[in-house]
C-alpha positions in Angstrom: 24.0 -12.9 16.0 22.7 -9.7 14.5 24.9 -6.7 15.1 22.5 -3.7 15.3 24.5 -1.8 17.9 25.3 1.1 15.6 22.2 2.0 13.5 22.6 5.0 11.2 25.5 6.2 13.4 23.4 6.2 16.5 25.4 5.0 19.6 23.4 2.2 21.3 23.7 0.7 24.7 22.5 -2.9 25.2 20.8 -3.7 28.5 19.8 -7.0 30.1 19.1 -8.5 33.5 19.8 -11.7 35.4 18.0 -13.4 38.3 14.6 -11.9 37.8 12.9 -15.3 38.6 15.1 -16.3 41.5 13.8 -17.0 45.0 17.0 -15.8 46.6 19.2 -12.7 46.4 19.8 -9.8 44.1 18.6 -9.0 40.7 21.5 -7.8 38.4 21.5 -5.6 35.3 24.3 -4.8 32.9 24.8 -2.3 30.1 27.3 -2.6 27.3 28.3 -0.1 24.6 30.5 -1.4 21.8 33.3 0.3 20.0 33.2 0.7 16.2 32.5 -2.2 14.0 36.2 -3.0 13.4 36.8 -3.6 17.1 33.7 -5.8 17.2 35.0 -7.8 14.3 38.3 -8.4 16.2 36.3 -9.8 19.1 34.1 -12.0 17.0 37.1 -13.4 15.2 38.7 -14.3 18.5 35.5 -16.0 19.5 35.3 -17.9 16.2 38.8 -19.2 16.8 37.8 -20.3 20.3 34.6 -21.8 18.9 32.5 -19.7 21.3 29.3 -17.8 20.2 28.4 -14.5 21.8 24.8 -15.3 22.8 22.3 -15.6 25.7 24.4 -16.1 28.8 22.2 -19.1 29.9 23.3 -21.0 26.9 27.0 -20.7 27.7 29.1 -22.7 30.1 30.5 -20.9 33.2 34.0 -21.2 31.7 32.9 -19.6 28.4 31.2 -16.8 30.3 34.3 -16.0 32.3 36.4 -16.0 29.1 33.9 -13.7 27.4 33.7 -11.4 30.4 37.4 -10.6 30.0 37.0 -9.7 26.3 33.7 -7.8 26.8 35.2 -5.6 29.5 38.3 -5.0 27.4 36.7 -4.5 24.0 33.6 -2.5 25.1 33.6 1.2 24.7 31.9 1.4 28.0 30.0 -1.0 30.3 28.6 -1.1 33.8 26.8 -3.6 36.2 24.5 -2.9 39.1 21.9 -4.6 41.2 19.0 -4.4 43.7 18.9 -6.6 46.7 16.2 -8.9 47.9 14.7 -6.3 50.2 14.3 -3.9 47.3 12.8 -6.7 45.2 10.2 -7.2 48.0 9.5 -3.5 48.6 9.4 -2.4 44.9 8.3 -5.6 43.2 10.5 -7.5 40.8 9.6 -5.4 37.7 10.4 -2.1 39.4 13.6 -3.5 41.1 14.7 -4.7 37.7 14.1 -1.3 36.1 15.9 0.3 39.0 19.0 -1.9 38.7 19.0 -1.1 34.9 18.8 2.6 35.6 21.6 2.4 38.2 23.8 0.6 35.7 23.0 3.3 33.1 23.9 6.0 35.7 27.4 4.5 36.0 28.3 4.8 32.3 30.9 7.4 31.5 29.5 7.7 27.9 25.9 8.7 27.3 24.3 6.5 24.7 21.9 7.9 22.1 19.6 4.8 22.1 19.0 2.1 24.7 18.3 -1.5 23.4 16.6 -3.6 26.1 16.1 -7.3 26.2 12.4 -8.2 26.6 9.1 -6.3 26.2 9.1 -3.7 29.0 11.3 -0.9 30.2 10.9 2.2 32.3 12.1 5.3 30.3 15.5 6.4 31.3 16.0 10.2 31.3 15.4 11.6 27.8 17.1 8.8 25.9 15.0 6.8 23.4 14.8 3.1 24.0 13.6 0.0 22.1 12.5 -3.3 23.7 13.6 -6.4 21.8 12.1 -9.8 22.6 14.9 -12.4 22.8 17.3 -9.5 22.1 20.1 -11.4 23.8 20.1 -13.7 20.8 19.8 -11.0 18.2 21.8 -7.9 19.4 25.5 -8.2 20.2 25.5 -5.5 23.0 22.5 -7.1 24.7 24.1 -10.5 24.6 27.3 -9.0 26.1 25.2 -7.3 28.8 23.5 -10.7 29.5 26.9 -12.4 30.0 28.2 -9.7 32.3 25.1 -9.7 34.4 25.2 -13.5 34.7 28.9 -13.6 35.7 28.5 -10.8 38.3 25.4 -12.4 39.8 26.9 -15.9 40.0 30.1 -14.4 41.6 27.9 -12.7 44.2 26.3 -16.1 45.1 29.8 -17.7 45.3 31.1 -15.0 47.5 28.1 -15.1 49.7 28.5 -18.9 50.2 32.2 -18.4 51.1 31.2 -15.9 53.7 28.2 -17.9 55.0 28.9 -21.6 54.5 25.6 -22.5 56.2 23.9 -21.4 53.0 25.3 -24.4 51.2 22.3 -26.4 52.4 20.1 -24.6 49.9 22.3 -25.9 47.1 22.8 -22.4 45.8 26.1 -23.2 44.0 24.1 -25.3 41.7 20.8 -23.4 41.4 22.2 -19.8 41.8 19.0 -18.8 43.7 16.4 -20.4 41.3 13.7 -22.6 42.6 15.0 -26.1 41.9 13.6 -29.1 43.8 16.7 -29.2 46.2 16.3 -25.5 46.9 12.5 -25.8 47.6 13.1 -28.9 49.7 15.7 -27.0 51.8 13.3 -24.1 52.3 10.6 -26.5 53.5 13.1 -28.1 55.9 15.1 -25.1 57.2 12.9 -22.1 56.4 14.1 -19.0 54.6 17.1 -16.7 55.2 17.3 -12.9 55.1 18.5 -13.2 51.5 15.4 -14.9 50.3 12.7 -12.9 48.5 9.8 -12.9 50.9 7.2 -12.0 48.3 8.1 -14.9 46.0 6.2 -18.2 45.9 7.2 -20.6 48.7 9.0 -17.8 50.5 5.9 -15.9 51.3 5.2 -15.7 55.0 
């Protein structure tokens, strides 16, 4: 993991999204600003003791993500998470809905960063703050990795809460696929049709 969160004393915010490729539900974005390097070292030392690497959220177990969420939210100088629902994804398109969710998360920060570091190769400029897109940034930049983990935890909890509220959604195997287009999810759509939470402009869900 490369720590490039403070470059030449520039305060950087790491940004990442989760669920861009899902057939179902919200797209989530998170932003994380780290404290100074000494606080970061404390966190990384704790993770070494626990034998956990701060990295792309998809490469971590759910248990590790939940553990890391606690430390990220307590060690970060600032963080925020926001989302756009499936209706916004359909009306705006997924790219614009992703950018909107990122901007909404940035709006909620109490500290204004001097630079925004974004996972991937595209971003819509936010206010007058400079940004840099970093391909596979969640494996290179600590704050982006932390943002990836928060976005994943919040997204998955949204799915879990939705299933608890609407048990009939279990037939789409969402607790396993978290909204992605697995075979069981696709088979359920073919059998039962789509719900109001499905993205109607995505693949098999198109009317």
